[in-house]
N, C-alpha and C positions, 0 to 999 in steps of 0.2 A: 378834658377841657371841653366845655360847651361854649361854642362861640369863641370869645376871647377871655372869658373869665375862668379863673382857677377855682374848682369846687373843693378839692381835698387831695390828700396824698394816701396812697395805699402802699403798705409795706408787706412784702411777701417774705415768709420765713420758711425755710426748709431745713429738715433735719438731715445732716450729712450721714448719720448712722443708717437711716432708712434707705437712702440712695446707695450707700455702700453695700448694705445687706442685699438689696435688690440686684445690683450688679454682680455680686458674688454668687447669688443663687442662679442668675442667668448664665454665668460662666460655667457653673457646675452642670446645669441642664444641657448647654451646648456641647460641653466636653463629653457628657454621657451619651448624647445622641450621636456624636461623631465616633466614639469608640464602638457603640453598637452597630452603626452603619458600616464601619470598617470590618467588624467581625462578620456581619451578614454578607458583605461583598466577598470576603475571603472564603466563606462557606460556599457561596454561589460559584466562585471561580474553581474551587476544588471539585464541585459536582460537575461542572462543564468539562473540566479536564478529564475526569473519570469517565464521562459518558461520550465525549467526542474525541479528544486528543489522544487518549490512551489507545482506544481501538484503532484509530488511524495510524498510530505509531506501530502497532502490531502488523497492520497491513503493509506498511512501508518495509518493515523488517522481513515480512514474508515475501514481498516482491523482490527485495534485494537478494534473499536466499535463492529464490527461484531463478533470478537472473544469473546466478553463478552455476546453475545447472542442477540444483537440489530440488527434484520434483516430488520429494516426500513431504514437502512443506504443507502444513495445514494451519489455518488461522482459527483460533477459538472464537465461536459465535456467542457473544454475551447478551445480546438483546435482539428484539424483533423490530427495532427502528431502522433507519436508513443505514447506519453503520453495520447492523446485523445483516441486512440484505446484501450490502457490499461484501461482507465477509463470506457469506454463503456463495455469492457469485465468484469470488476469488477462489474458493475451495473447488467449485465446480470447474473453473477454468484450469486449475492445476490438474484435476482428475482427467479432464479432456486432453490436456497436453501429455499427461502420462500415458494415456491410451494411444495417442498419436505416435509417440516415441516408440511404444511397444510395437505398434503396427509397422512403423518404418523399420525397426530392427528385424521383425519377422520377414518383411519384404526384402530387406538387404540379404538376409540369410538365403531366401529363395533365389535371388539373383546370383549370389555367390555359388550356389549349387548348380544353377543353370550354366553359369560361366565355366565351372569346372567340367561339366558334361560336354559343353561345346568345345572346350580346349582339348579334352580327350578325344572327341570325335574328329576334330581338326587334325590332330596328330595321327590318328588312325587313317584318315583320308590321305594325308601326306605320305604316309608309309605305303599305302595302297597305290598312290600315284607313282611313287618311286619304283615300286615293283612292276607296275604296268609299263613304265618307261624303260626299265631294264628288259622286260619281255619284248617290247617293240624293237629295241635296239638289237636284241638277240635274234629276233625274227628277220630284221632287216639285214643282219650279217649273214644269216643262213641263206636268204634269198640272193644276196650279193655273191655268195660262194657258188 
């Protein structure tokens, strides 16, 4: 309308078949993109699990085993990234602890041997002291007579 007078009428005609075909094709494309996206996310999650979660789980199992006293525990180093560095550090820590426990065991053996020698020497000194006491008493009796 221009001003206040009516110029004409326009009729718009649309084919429903074309709109339905367009919507159907759009739904197929959206569904395909969604399925492909989900598949790629699943692959990405599996790779993250394999590269991060699985090595950390092995470290947790190794730490639990070591906490129960098993110092023969070693964790497999599968990569050179941060988890591999952590696994190598864990294995080095277990080796150090194994060495410390061995050293403590050796020192304990030495202390036990020294204690045995001291006990024997103490018993010998006690016997000697008893003999000397008897000798002093005997001498005192002789002097008293």
